[in-house]
N, C-alpha and C positions, 0 to 999 in steps of 0.2 A: 533489442528494442521492443516496443510494445506489440508490433505486428508479429514478430517472432514468438513472443510470449503467447499471443493469441493462438498462433498455429500449434504450439506445443500443448496448450490447454485443450484445444479441440481434438487433438490426437489421443487424449486420455479419455477412455470410455466413462470413467467415474466423474468427469467434469464436463462432459459433452453438452449437457443441458443447462449448465450454469450461465446465468445471464451476464453478458459482458458489454459494458459501455466503453467506447473509446472516447476519452476526454483529451483533446489535443488542441494545439494551436494551429495545426495545418488546415488550410482551406483548399489544398490540392485535390482535384477530382480523382487523380490516380490513387491517392491515399484512401479516400472515401470508398472507392470501388474495391480496392484491395482489402480493406477492413471488413466490408460486408461479405466479400467472397471467402474470406477466411473464417467467417462465422460470427462476426460481431452482431449484437442485437440492436445497437444504437451507435451513432457517431455524432458527438457533440463538440463543436468548436468552442473552446474556452473563451468566455468574455474577457476583455482586457482589464476592466476595472474590478477592484477587489469586491465591492458590494454586489456587482452583477455576477461575479464568479460565485460568491457565497449563495446568492439567490438561485443560480442555475444548479448548483450541487444540491441544494435543499429540495428543489423541484424534482430532480432526478431521484433523490431518496424517497420522496413521497410517492412518486410513480411506482418504483420497484417494490416498495414496502407495502403500499396500500392499494393502489389502483390496478396494477398488473396481476394477472392470474398466472402463477407459475405452473409448470408441468408437474404431474404427480411424481413422487420419488421413484427412482428406479428400483426394481425388485432386488433384494439382497440375494446374491448367489452364495451357495454353500460349498 
């Protein structure tokens, strides 16, 4: 599932700083807490309506591509 994938991604040093947004239908607090504990950068509950879903995904794209300042690239090891 997505939380297992998140755990595997965060275990890989090459992907440790990759931003990860959980996009889910779950409103369970336990899922929210677990997602952040495993290293998610954001937790977004999917809107039910199609237009609202498209708007939410577009806003996420703008945030991560334009507004957010990502960390510098990791040094390349030889």
